[in-house]
N, C-alpha and C positions, 0 to 999 in steps of 0.2 A: 250351821250346817244342818239337814236334813237329817234324818234316817234313812239307812237303806232296808229295812227291813222293821215290821212292827209285831209284835204276840198278843194271839187271843187267847185266854185262858181263864181259871175260876183263880188261882193264887195271886188274887193281887199285889203279892210285893213283886213280884218279874214282873207282869201283863203290862202291857202299852197298850192296850185294850182290854178290861176288864169283860169277862162273861161270868153273868150271876147265876144262869141257871142251872138247880144239880144235873142236869146230862151233859154236859161240859165238863171237858177234862180240866184240868188243873193247868196242864199246856196242847192247848187243842189246835191252833193254827198258827202259822203266819201269810201275813203283808209284806213278800218281798218287791223292791222297784229294781227292775233291769234296766241297764242303758244298753237301745237295737237301738243300730243302722233303722235308718227308713231308705228300703233299696231303691224309692224315688228318686229322691232329691238329694241321700247323704247325713242328711242328718243324724243325730244321736237326741233318740224319741228314750223319757224315762217312761216304762212300762210297766203297771201291776201283776204279778202273779198270786196268785193263793194258792199252799199248798196246808196241807191235813195234817197234823201230826203223830197218827197211829192213834185219832180220838177214841174212845169207847161206843161215840154214836154219831160219829160222821160230821161233814161238812159239806155244804150245799149251794152249789152257783144255777140260780133261778129251777130252783126245785129239783135240781136234779142230783145227785147224791155222786162226790168223789172219789177217786181211788187216794188210798194215804200216801205218805209219802212221794208226793209226784207233782211239779208246778205248772196249772191253768192259768192262763193267760185269761186277769179281767178287762171287761168292755165297762167301757158307757153306760152308765146303765144295770148294769149287772146285782141283781138282787141276791144276796147273800146270808145264811141262816145256818147254824151250828147246835149240834144236837139235838135236842126236842124241842125246845126253845119255839116260839112265835114269834119272839124278833125278829126283824129283820134289818138288813145294811145295805144301801143301794152304793153303789158307786158314784162318786160323781165326780165332773172335768173343775180344773181351775175356771172353767169361764162358766163352769153351769151354775 
Protein backbone atom coordinates (compact mmCIF):
# COMPACT_ATOMS: atom_id res chain seq x y z
CA UNK A 1 0.00 0.00 0.00
CA UNK A 2 1.10 3.56 -0.63
CA UNK A 3 1.69 6.16 2.04
CA UNK A 4 -0.95 8.85 2.40
CA UNK A 5 1.61 11.48 3.48
CA UNK A 6 5.27 12.28 2.80
CA UNK A 7 7.35 14.41 5.17
CA UNK A 8 9.90 16.79 3.64
CA UNK A 9 12.71 18.14 5.77
CA UNK A 10 16.36 18.28 6.75
CA UNK A 11 16.12 15.53 9.39
CA UNK A 12 16.94 12.52 7.22
CA UNK A 13 16.10 10.09 10.05
CA UNK A 14 12.39 10.87 9.71
CA UNK A 15 11.94 12.71 6.38
CA UNK A 16 10.55 10.70 3.49
CA UNK A 17 11.95 13.32 1.08
CA UNK A 18 15.18 14.86 2.40
CA UNK A 19 15.81 18.59 1.93
CA UNK A 20 19.52 19.19 2.42
CA UNK A 21 19.63 22.98 2.06
CA UNK A 22 20.55 24.82 5.27
CA UNK A 23 17.54 27.14 5.01
CA UNK A 24 15.11 24.20 5.23
CA UNK A 25 13.68 23.14 8.58
CA UNK A 26 14.13 19.65 10.01
CA UNK A 27 10.40 19.03 9.48
CA UNK A 28 9.63 21.57 6.79
CA UNK A 29 6.46 20.49 4.95
CA UNK A 30 4.19 17.55 4.20
CA UNK A 31 2.53 16.31 1.03
CA UNK A 32 -0.78 14.67 1.97
CA UNK A 33 -2.96 12.65 -0.39
CA UNK A 34 -6.71 12.90 0.21
CA UNK A 35 -9.52 10.90 -1.37
CA UNK A 36 -11.95 13.39 -2.88
CA UNK A 37 -15.17 12.55 -4.77
CA UNK A 38 -15.42 13.97 -8.28
CA UNK A 39 -18.70 15.97 -8.28
CA UNK A 40 -19.29 15.22 -11.98
CA UNK A 41 -18.63 11.48 -12.08
CA UNK A 42 -18.92 10.40 -8.46
CA UNK A 43 -15.57 8.59 -8.74
CA UNK A 44 -13.10 9.01 -5.90
CA UNK A 45 -9.87 10.78 -6.89
CA UNK A 46 -6.69 10.86 -4.83
CA UNK A 47 -5.55 14.50 -4.74
CA UNK A 48 -2.21 15.82 -3.40
CA UNK A 49 -2.04 18.72 -0.95
CA UNK A 50 0.96 20.61 0.47
CA UNK A 51 1.18 22.02 3.99
CA UNK A 52 4.07 24.07 5.34
CA UNK A 53 4.79 22.90 8.90
CA UNK A 54 5.48 26.43 10.22
CA UNK A 55 8.99 26.29 8.80
CA UNK A 56 11.43 29.14 9.37
CA UNK A 57 11.86 30.08 5.69
CA UNK A 58 8.58 28.99 4.11
CA UNK A 59 7.33 26.84 1.26
CA UNK A 60 6.41 28.03 -2.23
CA UNK A 61 4.03 26.88 -4.95
CA UNK A 62 4.78 28.43 -8.35
CA UNK A 63 6.96 31.10 -6.68
CA UNK A 64 4.18 32.16 -4.26
CA UNK A 65 4.83 31.62 -0.55
CA UNK A 66 2.04 29.66 1.12
CA UNK A 67 0.63 30.27 4.58
CA UNK A 68 1.84 27.79 7.23
CA UNK A 69 -0.43 25.13 8.73
CA UNK A 70 -2.89 25.24 5.82
CA UNK A 71 -3.43 22.68 3.05
CA UNK A 72 -3.04 23.78 -0.58
CA UNK A 73 -4.25 21.54 -3.37
CA UNK A 74 -1.52 20.73 -5.89
CA UNK A 75 -2.08 20.45 -9.62
CA UNK A 76 -0.10 18.78 -12.39
CA UNK A 77 2.88 20.95 -13.32
CA UNK A 78 3.02 22.87 -10.03
CA UNK A 79 6.57 23.85 -9.05
CA UNK A 80 7.44 23.49 -5.35
CA UNK A 81 10.35 25.17 -3.57
CA UNK A 82 11.37 25.08 0.08
CA UNK A 83 13.25 27.71 2.08
CA UNK A 84 15.94 29.58 0.14
CA UNK A 85 16.91 26.46 -1.83
CA UNK A 86 17.03 26.88 -5.62
CA UNK A 87 16.04 23.22 -6.12
CA UNK A 88 12.62 22.89 -7.73
CA UNK A 89 10.22 19.95 -7.41
CA UNK A 90 7.68 19.58 -10.24
CA UNK A 91 4.45 17.69 -9.63
CA UNK A 92 3.88 14.96 -12.20
CA UNK A 93 0.97 12.57 -12.54
CA UNK A 94 1.00 8.85 -13.34
CA UNK A 95 0.50 9.70 -17.02
CA UNK A 96 3.39 12.17 -17.35
